[in-house]
Structure formats: structure tokens, C-alpha cells
SEFIZA-3560 file (N, C-alpha, C; in Angstrom, 3 decimals):
REM SEFIZA-3560
<numar><xx>-8.021</xx><yy>-10.273</yy><zz>-6.045</zz><atom>N</atom></numar>
<numar><xx>-6.900</xx><yy>-10.505</yy><zz>-5.148</zz><atom>CA</atom></numar>
<numar><xx>-5.969</xx><yy>-9.300</yy><zz>-5.229</zz><atom>C</atom></numar>
<numar><xx>-5.591</xx><yy>-8.776</yy><zz>-4.101</zz><atom>N</atom></numar>
<numar><xx>-4.631</xx><yy>-7.684</yy><zz>-4.033</zz><atom>CA</atom></numar>
<numar><xx>-3.391</xx><yy>-8.175</yy><zz>-3.318</zz><atom>C</atom></numar>
<numar><xx>-2.226</xx><yy>-7.857</yy><zz>-3.880</zz><atom>N</atom></numar>
<numar><xx>-0.947</xx><yy>-8.245</yy><zz>-3.280</zz><atom>CA</atom></numar>
<numar><xx>-0.116</xx><yy>-7.001</yy><zz>-3.022</zz><atom>C</atom></numar>
<numar><xx>0.593</xx><yy>-6.998</yy><zz>-1.941</zz><atom>N</atom></numar>
<numar><xx>1.593</xx><yy>-5.976</yy><zz>-1.679</zz><atom>CA</atom></numar>
<numar><xx>2.903</xx><yy>-6.720</yy><zz>-1.494</zz><atom>C</atom></numar>
<numar><xx>3.867</xx><yy>-6.428</yy><zz>-2.361</zz><atom>N</atom></numar>
<numar><xx>5.153</xx><yy>-7.126</yy><zz>-2.302</zz><atom>CA</atom></numar>
<numar><xx>6.284</xx><yy>-6.122</yy><zz>-2.417</zz><atom>C</atom></numar>
<numar><xx>7.412</xx><yy>-6.491</yy><zz>-1.893</zz><atom>N</atom></numar>
<numar><xx>8.626</xx><yy>-5.690</yy><zz>-2.049</zz><atom>CA</atom></numar>
<numar><xx>9.333</xx><yy>-6.183</yy><zz>-3.305</zz><atom>C</atom></numar>
<numar><xx>9.941</xx><yy>-5.274</yy><zz>-4.042</zz><atom>N</atom></numar>
<numar><xx>10.652</xx><yy>-5.635</yy><zz>-5.263</zz><atom>CA</atom></numar>
<numar><xx>11.882</xx><yy>-4.750</yy><zz>-5.415</zz><atom>C</atom></numar>
<numar><xx>12.783</xx><yy>-5.207</yy><zz>-6.238</zz><atom>N</atom></numar>
<numar><xx>13.996</xx><yy>-4.466</yy><zz>-6.573</zz><atom>CA</atom></numar>
<numar><xx>13.943</xx><yy>-4.151</yy><zz>-8.073</zz><atom>C</atom></numar>
<numar><xx>14.319</xx><yy>-2.942</yy><zz>-8.434</zz><atom>N</atom></numar>
<numar><xx>14.382</xx><yy>-2.557</yy><zz>-9.844</zz><atom>CA</atom></numar>
<numar><xx>15.816</xx><yy>-2.682</yy><zz>-10.313</zz><atom>C</atom></numar>
<numar><xx>16.078</xx><yy>-3.597</yy><zz>-11.251</zz><atom>N</atom></numar>
<numar><xx>17.430</xx><yy>-3.824</yy><zz>-11.780</zz><atom>CA</atom></numar>
<numar><xx>17.382</xx><yy>-3.969</yy><zz>-13.295</zz><atom>C</atom></numar>
<numar><xx>18.204</xx><yy>-3.226</yy><zz>-13.976</zz><atom>N</atom></numar>
<numar><xx>18.334</xx><yy>-3.343</yy><zz>-15.431</zz><atom>CA</atom></numar>
<numar><xx>16.987</xx><yy>-3.284</yy><zz>-16.150</zz><atom>C</atom></numar>
<numar><xx>16.123</xx><yy>-2.362</yy><zz>-15.720</zz><atom>N</atom></numar>
<numar><xx>14.849</xx><yy>-2.166</yy><zz>-16.391</zz><atom>CA</atom></numar>
<numar><xx>13.767</xx><yy>-3.165</yy><zz>-16.031</zz><atom>C</atom></numar>
<numar><xx>14.010</xx><yy>-4.000</yy><zz>-15.020</zz><atom>N</atom></numar>
<numar><xx>13.038</xx><yy>-5.038</yy><zz>-14.652</zz><atom>CA</atom></numar>
<numar><xx>12.760</xx><yy>-4.985</yy><zz>-13.158</zz><atom>C</atom></numar>
<numar><xx>11.491</xx><yy>-5.071</yy><zz>-12.786</zz><atom>N</atom></numar>
<numar><xx>11.120</xx><yy>-5.190</yy><zz>-11.370</zz><atom>CA</atom></numar>
<numar><xx>11.216</xx><yy>-6.655</yy><zz>-10.977</zz><atom>C</atom></numar>
<numar><xx>11.966</xx><yy>-6.945</yy><zz>-9.924</zz><atom>N</atom></numar>
<numar><xx>12.154</xx><yy>-8.318</yy><zz>-9.465</zz><atom>CA</atom></numar>
<numar><xx>11.594</xx><yy>-8.442</yy><zz>-8.052</zz><atom>C</atom></numar>
<numar><xx>10.468</xx><yy>-9.190</yy><zz>-7.894</zz><atom>N</atom></numar>
<numar><xx>9.902</xx><yy>-9.382</yy><zz>-6.561</zz><atom>CA</atom></numar>
<numar><xx>10.884</xx><yy>-10.098</yy><zz>-5.651</zz><atom>C</atom></numar>
<numar><xx>10.848</xx><yy>-9.759</yy><zz>-4.350</zz><atom>N</atom></numar>
<numar><xx>11.743</xx><yy>-10.392</yy><zz>-3.390</zz><atom>CA</atom></numar>
<numar><xx>11.269</xx><yy>-11.780</yy><zz>-2.991</zz><atom>C</atom></numar>
<numar><xx>10.017</xx><yy>-12.128</yy><zz>-3.309</zz><atom>N</atom></numar>
<numar><xx>9.502</xx><yy>-13.457</yy><zz>-3.012</zz><atom>CA</atom></numar>
<numar><xx>8.657</xx><yy>-13.930</yy><zz>-4.197</zz><atom>C</atom></numar>
<numar><xx>8.415</xx><yy>-15.233</yy><zz>-4.313</zz><atom>N</atom></numar>
<numar><xx>7.576</xx><yy>-15.746</yy><zz>-5.409</zz><atom>CA</atom></numar>
<numar><xx>6.156</xx><yy>-15.177</yy><zz>-5.324</zz><atom>C</atom></numar>
<numar><xx>5.530</xx><yy>-15.010</yy><zz>-6.472</zz><atom>N</atom></numar>
<numar><xx>4.171</xx><yy>-14.479</yy><zz>-6.534</zz><atom>CA</atom></numar>
<numar><xx>3.191</xx><yy>-15.578</yy><zz>-6.932</zz><atom>C</atom></numar>
<numar><xx>1.981</xx><yy>-15.553</yy><zz>-6.376</zz><atom>N</atom></numar>
<numar><xx>0.984</xx><yy>-16.573</yy><zz>-6.714</zz><atom>CA</atom></numar>
<numar><xx>0.233</xx><yy>-16.223</yy><zz>-7.998</zz><atom>C</atom></numar>
<numar><xx>0.967</xx><yy>-16.092</yy><zz>-9.095</zz><atom>N</atom></numar>
<numar><xx>0.395</xx><yy>-15.723</yy><zz>-10.385</zz><atom>CA</atom></numar>
<numar><xx>0.663</xx><yy>-16.815</yy><zz>-11.413</zz><atom>C</atom></numar>
<numar><xx>-0.224</xx><yy>-16.893</yy><zz>-12.404</zz><atom>N</atom></numar>
<numar><xx>-0.029</xx><yy>-17.830</yy><zz>-13.506</zz><atom>CA</atom></numar>
<numar><xx>0.929</xx><yy>-17.204</yy><zz>-14.517</zz><atom>C</atom></numar>
<numar><xx>1.638</xx><yy>-18.050</yy><zz>-15.233</zz><atom>N</atom></numar>
<numar><xx>2.542</xx><yy>-17.580</yy><zz>-16.289</zz><atom>CA</atom></numar>
<numar><xx>1.753</xx><yy>-16.744</yy><zz>-17.300</zz><atom>C</atom></numar>
<numar><xx>2.267</xx><yy>-15.574</yy><zz>-17.655</zz><atom>N</atom></numar>
<numar><xx>1.680</xx><yy>-14.635</yy><zz>-18.625</zz><atom>CA</atom></numar>
<numar><xx>0.395</xx><yy>-13.977</yy><zz>-18.123</zz><atom>C</atom></numar>
<numar><xx>0.080</xx><yy>-14.080</yy><zz>-16.853</zz><atom>N</atom></numar>
<numar><xx>-1.099</xx><yy>-13.418</yy><zz>-16.292</zz><atom>CA</atom></numar>
<numar><xx>-0.846</xx><yy>-11.913</yy><zz>-16.261</zz><atom>C</atom></numar>
<numar><xx>-1.818</xx><yy>-11.138</yy><zz>-16.732</zz><atom>N</atom></numar>
<numar><xx>-1.677</xx><yy>-9.686</yy><zz>-16.716</zz><atom>CA</atom></numar>
<numar><xx>-2.049</xx><yy>-9.153</yy><zz>-15.345</zz><atom>C</atom></numar>
<numar><xx>-1.323</xx><yy>-8.135</yy><zz>-14.910</zz><atom>N</atom></numar>
<numar><xx>-1.585</xx><yy>-7.491</yy><zz>-13.627</zz><atom>CA</atom></numar>
<numar><xx>-1.498</xx><yy>-5.983</yy><zz>-13.811</zz><atom>C</atom></numar>
<numar><xx>-1.973</xx><yy>-5.236</yy><zz>-12.837</zz><atom>N</atom></numar>
<numar><xx>-1.851</xx><yy>-3.781</yy><zz>-12.823</zz><atom>CA</atom></numar>
<numar><xx>-0.978</xx><yy>-3.428</yy><zz>-11.628</zz><atom>C</atom></numar>
<numar><xx>0.008</xx><yy>-2.576</yy><zz>-11.830</zz><atom>N</atom></numar>
<numar><xx>0.950</xx><yy>-2.218</yy><zz>-10.768</zz><atom>CA</atom></numar>
<numar><xx>0.767</xx><yy>-0.775</yy><zz>-10.325</zz><atom>C</atom></numar>
<numar><xx>0.891</xx><yy>-0.556</yy><zz>-9.034</zz><atom>N</atom></numar>
<numar><xx>1.020</xx><yy>0.783</yy><zz>-8.455</zz><atom>CA</atom></numar>
<numar><xx>2.338</xx><yy>0.754</yy><zz>-7.710</zz><atom>C</atom></numar>
<numar><xx>3.241</xx><yy>1.642</yy><zz>-8.054</zz><atom>N</atom></numar>
<numar><xx>4.578</xx><yy>1.600</yy><zz>-7.473</zz><atom>CA</atom></numar>
<numar><xx>4.772</xx><yy>2.788</yy><zz>-6.544</zz><atom>C</atom></numar>
<numar><xx>5.172</xx><yy>2.466</yy><zz>-5.305</zz><atom>N</atom></numar>
<numar><xx>5.462</xx><yy>3.480</yy><zz>-4.302</zz><atom>CA</atom></numar>
<numar><xx>6.875</xx><yy>3.239</yy><zz>-3.801</zz><atom>C</atom></numar>
<numar><xx>7.783</xx><yy>4.182</yy><zz>-4.003</zz><atom>N</atom></numar>
<numar><xx>9.122</xx><yy>4.006</yy><zz>-3.438</zz><atom>CA</atom></numar>
<numar><xx>9.044</xx><yy>3.804</yy><zz>-1.927</zz><atom>C</atom></numar>
<numar><xx>9.930</xx><yy>2.998</yy><zz>-1.391</zz><atom>N</atom></numar>
<numar><xx>9.924</xx><yy>2.668</yy><zz>0.033</zz><atom>CA</atom></numar>
<numar><xx>9.959</xx><yy>3.930</yy><zz>0.899</zz><atom>C</atom></numar>
<numar><xx>10.640</xx><yy>4.974</yy><zz>0.448</zz><atom>N</atom></numar>
<numar><xx>10.708</xx><yy>6.207</yy><zz>1.243</zz><atom>CA</atom></numar>
<numar><xx>9.326</xx><yy>6.840</yy><zz>1.362</zz><atom>C</atom></numar>
<numar><xx>8.489</xx><yy>6.769</yy><zz>0.302</zz><atom>N</atom></numar>
<numar><xx>7.131</xx><yy>7.304</yy><zz>0.353</zz><atom>CA</atom></numar>
<numar><xx>6.285</xx><yy>6.526</yy><zz>1.350</zz><atom>C</atom></numar>
<numar><xx>6.425</xx><yy>5.215</yy><zz>1.352</zz><atom>N</atom></numar>
<numar><xx>5.676</xx><yy>4.375</yy><zz>2.284</zz><atom>CA</atom></numar>
<numar><xx>6.089</xx><yy>4.695</yy><zz>3.714</zz><atom>C</atom></numar>
<numar><xx>7.380</xx><yy>4.858</yy><zz>3.953</zz><atom>N</atom></numar>
<numar><xx>7.851</xx><yy>5.172</yy><zz>5.305</zz><atom>CA</atom></numar>
<numar><xx>7.332</xx><yy>6.530</yy><zz>5.757</zz><atom>C</atom></numar>
<numar><xx>7.312</xx><yy>7.512</yy><zz>4.853</zz><atom>N</atom></numar>
<numar><xx>6.769</xx><yy>8.834</yy><zz>5.205</zz><atom>CA</atom></numar>
<numar><xx>5.305</xx><yy>8.726</yy><zz>5.591</zz><atom>C</atom></numar>
<numar><xx>4.544</xx><yy>7.911</yy><zz>4.852</zz><atom>N</atom></numar>
<numar><xx>3.130</xx><yy>7.733</yy><zz>5.149</zz><atom>CA</atom></numar>
<numar><xx>2.942</xx><yy>7.075</yy><zz>6.512</zz><atom>C</atom></numar>
<numar><xx>3.736</xx><yy>6.053</yy><zz>6.794</zz><atom>N</atom></numar>
<numar><xx>3.647</xx><yy>5.378</yy><zz>8.089</zz><atom>CA</atom></numar>
<numar><xx>4.012</xx><yy>6.328</yy><zz>9.231</zz><atom>C</atom></numar>
<numar><xx>5.027</xx><yy>7.152</yy><zz>9.023</zz><atom>N</atom></numar>
<numar><xx>5.413</xx><yy>8.125</yy><zz>10.044</zz><atom>CA</atom></numar>
<numar><xx>4.279</xx><yy>9.120</yy><zz>10.307</zz><atom>C</atom></numar>
<numar><xx>3.594</xx><yy>9.548</yy><zz>9.247</zz><atom>N</atom></numar>
<numar><xx>2.482</xx><yy>10.483</yy><zz>9.399</zz><atom>CA</atom></numar>
<numar><xx>1.347</xx><yy>9.841</yy><zz>10.189</zz><atom>C</atom></numar>
<numar><xx>1.077</xx><yy>8.575</yy><zz>9.925</zz><atom>N</atom></numar>
<numar><xx>0.031</xx><yy>7.868</yy><zz>10.667</zz><atom>CA</atom></numar>
<numar><xx>0.403</xx><yy>7.788</yy><zz>12.146</zz><atom>C</atom></numar>
<numar><xx>1.657</xx><yy>7.469</yy><zz>12.424</zz><atom>N</atom></numar>
<numar><xx>2.101</xx><yy>7.370</yy><zz>13.824</zz><atom>CA</atom></numar>
<numar><xx>1.976</xx><yy>8.710</yy><zz>14.550</zz><atom>C</atom></numar>
<numar><xx>2.317</xx><yy>9.806</yy><zz>13.857</zz><atom>N</atom></numar>
<numar><xx>2.223</xx><yy>11.134</yy><zz>14.484</zz><atom>CA</atom></numar>
<numar><xx>0.779</xx><yy>11.508</yy><zz>14.787</zz><atom>C</atom></numar>
<numar><xx>-0.140</xx><yy>11.105</yy><zz>13.908</zz><atom>N</atom></numar>
<numar><xx>-1.528</xx><yy>11.492</yy><zz>14.083</zz><atom>CA</atom></numar>
<numar><xx>-2.379</xx><yy>10.497</yy><zz>14.846</zz><atom>C</atom></numar>
<numar><xx>-1.812</xx><yy>9.345</yy><zz>15.152</zz><atom>N</atom></numar>
<numar><xx>-2.586</xx><yy>8.293</yy><zz>15.823</zz><atom>CA</atom></numar>
<numar><xx>-3.188</xx><yy>8.790</yy><zz>17.135</zz><atom>C</atom></numar>
<numar><xx>-4.479</xx><yy>8.604</yy><zz>17.278</zz><atom>N</atom></numar>
<numar><xx>-5.158</xx><yy>8.948</yy><zz>18.525</zz><atom>CA</atom></numar>
<numar><xx>-5.622</xx><yy>10.388</yy><zz>18.635</zz><atom>C</atom></numar>
<numar><xx>-5.312</xx><yy>11.236</yy><zz>17.657</zz><atom>N</atom></numar>
<numar><xx>-5.722</xx><yy>12.642</yy><zz>17.746</zz><atom>CA</atom></numar>
<numar><xx>-7.233</xx><yy>12.803</yy><zz>17.615</zz><atom>C</atom></numar>
<numar><xx>-7.845</xx><yy>12.001</yy><zz>16.752</zz><atom>N</atom></numar>
<numar><xx>-9.290</xx><yy>12.058</yy><zz>16.554</zz><atom>CA</atom></numar>
<numar><xx>-9.850</xx><yy>10.676</yy><zz>16.875</zz><atom>C</atom></numar>
<numar><xx>-10.647</xx><yy>10.557</yy><zz>17.920</zz><atom>N</atom></numar>
<numar><xx>-11.178</xx><yy>9.243</yy><zz>18.282</zz><atom>CA</atom></numar>
<numar><xx>-12.173</xx><yy>8.737</yy><zz>17.235</zz><atom>C</atom></numar>
<numar><xx>-12.119</xx><yy>7.451</yy><zz>16.903</zz><atom>N</atom></numar>
<numar><xx>-13.048</xx><yy>6.842</yy><zz>15.953</zz><atom>CA</atom></numar>
<numar><xx>-14.311</xx><yy>6.435</yy><zz>16.701</zz><atom>C</atom></numar>
<numar><xx>-15.455</xx><yy>6.881</yy><zz>16.211</zz><atom>N</atom></numar>
<numar><xx>-16.716</xx><yy>6.550</yy><zz>16.865</zz><atom>CA</atom></numar>
<numar><xx>-17.572</xx><yy>5.626</yy><zz>16.007</zz><atom>C</atom></numar>
<numar><xx>-17.059</xx><yy>5.256</yy><zz>14.831</zz><atom>N</atom></numar>
<numar><xx>-17.811</xx><yy>4.364</yy><zz>13.944</zz><atom>CA</atom></numar>
<numar><xx>-17.539</xx><yy>2.904</yy><zz>14.254</zz><atom>C</atom></numar>
<numar><xx>-18.072</xx><yy>2.037</yy><zz>13.387</zz><atom>N</atom></numar>
<numar><xx>-17.893</xx><yy>0.605</yy><zz>13.594</zz><atom>CA</atom></numar>
<numar><xx>-16.604</xx><yy>0.120</yy><zz>12.920</zz><atom>C</atom></numar>
<numar><xx>-16.144</xx><yy>-1.038</yy><zz>13.327</zz><atom>N</atom></numar>
<numar><xx>-14.866</xx><yy>-1.592</yy><zz>12.851</zz><atom>CA</atom></numar>
<numar><xx>-14.892</xx><yy>-1.877</yy><zz>11.354</zz><atom>C</atom></numar>
<numar><xx>-16.022</xx><yy>-2.337</yy><zz>10.811</zz><atom>N</atom></numar>
<numar><xx>-16.102</xx><yy>-2.669</yy><zz>9.380</zz><atom>CA</atom></numar>
<numar><xx>-15.933</xx><yy>-1.415</yy><zz>8.517</zz><atom>C</atom></numar>
<numar><xx>-16.553</xx><yy>-0.310</yy><zz>8.889</zz><atom>N</atom></numar>
<numar><xx>-16.393</xx><yy>0.940</yy><zz>8.141</zz><atom>CA</atom></numar>
<numar><xx>-14.947</xx><yy>1.419</yy><zz>8.209</zz><atom>C</atom></numar>
<numar><xx>-14.343</xx><yy>1.347</yy><zz>9.362</zz><atom>N</atom></numar>
<numar><xx>-12.948</xx><yy>1.745</yy><zz>9.512</zz><atom>CA</atom></numar>
<numar><xx>-12.047</xx><yy>0.899</yy><zz>8.624</zz><atom>C</atom></numar>
<numar><xx>-12.274</xx><yy>-0.414</yy><zz>8.561</zz><atom>N</atom></numar>
<numar><xx>-11.474</xx><yy>-1.297</yy><zz>7.720</zz><atom>CA</atom></numar>
<numar><xx>-11.628</xx><yy>-0.909</yy><zz>6.249</zz><atom>C</atom></numar>
<numar><xx>-12.886</xx><yy>-0.659</yy><zz>5.798</zz><atom>N</atom></numar>
<numar><xx>-13.108</xx><yy>-0.301</yy><zz>4.393</zz><atom>CA</atom></numar>
<numar><xx>-12.395</xx><yy>0.999</yy><zz>4.033</zz><atom>C</atom></numar>
<numar><xx>-12.469</xx><yy>1.992</yy><zz>4.890</zz><atom>N</atom></numar>
<numar><xx>-11.794</xx><yy>3.272</yy><zz>4.633</zz><atom>CA</atom></numar>
<numar><xx>-10.283</xx><yy>3.083</yy><zz>4.622</zz><atom>C</atom></numar>
<numar><xx>-9.758</xx><yy>2.322</yy><zz>5.568</zz><atom>N</atom></numar>
<numar><xx>-8.313</xx><yy>2.117</yy><zz>5.661</zz><atom>CA</atom></numar>
<numar><xx>-7.762</xx><yy>1.401</yy><zz>4.439</zz><atom>C</atom></numar>
<numar><xx>-8.552</xx><yy>0.506</yy><zz>3.835</zz><atom>N</atom></numar>
<numar><xx>-8.065</xx><yy>-0.286</yy><zz>2.704</zz><atom>CA</atom></numar>
<numar><xx>-8.402</xx><yy>0.328</yy><zz>1.354</zz><atom>C</atom></numar>
<numar><xx>-9.180</xx><yy>1.389</yy><zz>1.311</zz><atom>N</atom></numar>
<numar><xx>-9.608</xx><yy>2.002</yy><zz>0.054</zz><atom>CA</atom></numar>
<numar><xx>-8.529</xx><yy>2.935</yy><zz>-0.487</zz><atom>C</atom></numar>
<numar><xx>-8.069</xx><yy>2.685</yy><zz>-1.714</zz><atom>N</atom></numar>
<numar><xx>-7.027</xx><yy>3.516</yy><zz>-2.328</zz><atom>CA</atom></numar>
<numar><xx>-7.448</xx><yy>4.978</yy><zz>-2.449</zz><atom>C</atom></numar>
<numar><xx>-8.755</xx><yy>5.242</yy><zz>-2.544</zz><atom>N</atom></numar>
<numar><xx>-9.234</xx><yy>6.624</yy><zz>-2.652</zz><atom>CA</atom></numar>
<numar><xx>-8.816</xx><yy>7.461</yy><zz>-1.445</zz><atom>C</atom></numar>
<numar><xx>-8.657</xx><yy>6.835</yy><zz>-0.292</zz><atom>N</atom></numar>
<numar><xx>-8.310</xx><yy>7.538</yy><zz>0.930</zz><atom>CA</atom></numar>
<numar><xx>-6.850</xx><yy>7.379</yy><zz>1.292</zz><atom>C</atom></numar>
<numar><xx>-6.036</xx><yy>6.860</yy><zz>0.384</zz><atom>N</atom></numar>
<numar><xx>-4.618</xx><yy>6.596</yy><zz>0.664</zz><atom>CA</atom></numar>
<numar><xx>-3.860</xx><yy>7.881</yy><zz>0.899</zz><atom>C</atom></numar>
<numar><xx>-3.048</xx><yy>7.901</yy><zz>1.934</zz><atom>N</atom></numar>
<numar><xx>-2.198</xx><yy>9.062</yy><zz>2.216</zz><atom>CA</atom></numar>
<numar><xx>-1.150</xx><yy>9.230</yy><zz>1.123</zz><atom>C</atom></numar>
<numar><xx>-0.841</xx><yy>8.138</yy><zz>0.422</zz><atom>N</atom></numar>
<numar><xx>0.150</xx><yy>8.216</yy><zz>-0.654</zz><atom>CA</atom></numar>
<numar><xx>-0.394</xx><yy>8.968</yy><zz>-1.861</zz><atom>C</atom></numar>
<numar><xx>-1.701</xx><yy>9.132</yy><zz>-1.948</zz><atom>N</atom></numar>
<numar><xx>-2.312</xx><yy>9.888</yy><zz>-3.044</zz><atom>CA</atom></numar>
<numar><xx>-2.330</xx><yy>11.387</yy><zz>-2.777</zz><atom>C</atom></numar>
<numar><xx>-2.044</xx><yy>11.787</yy><zz>-1.551</zz><atom>N</atom></numar>
<numar><xx>-2.082</xx><yy>13.204</yy><zz>-1.199</zz><atom>CA</atom></numar>
<numar><xx>-0.943</xx><yy>13.952</yy><zz>-1.864</zz><atom>C</atom></numar>
<numar><xx>-1.158</xx><yy>15.233</yy><zz>-2.216</zz><atom>N</atom></numar>
<numar><xx>-0.091</xx><yy>16.019</yy><zz>-2.853</zz><atom>CA</atom></numar>
<numar><xx>1.041</xx><yy>16.330</yy><zz>-1.897</zz><atom>C</atom></numar>
//
């Protein structure tokens, strides 16, 4: 299960803005992206949208879009 949630950092603690479907004491792995980084990535996608037409199938496009290896946030 993968979750994307908004959170606030206060007094050394990340506080989710909504309840999470997790069990008490369940371990998780976090990847933290400041909201400004996410907005920059979305802006880049909007600028480039439609420049290169996709000729593959929808399932391959979905897998690439959801794969962290291809995340624009990982780019230098």
C-alpha cells in the first residue's frame, strides 16, 4: 500500500493533516518532498505536456508514471 498525504512539521514531529489507515506502532518508510518541490515538478509537467506524443499502451504509461525511478523529483 502506498499513501501520499500532506503533513505539517511542528516541534520535531510530522503531523498528518488527515487520519492514516495504519495500525498502532506499524513501521513505515517515508519520502519527504517539500510542497514547493512538488509544485515545481507539476509546473514542469504542465510546460512539457503534449510535446512528445505517447505511442505506447496505457498500462505501460501508468507503470512509468507511478515508478519512483522515473520521478521528476529525483532529478538533480
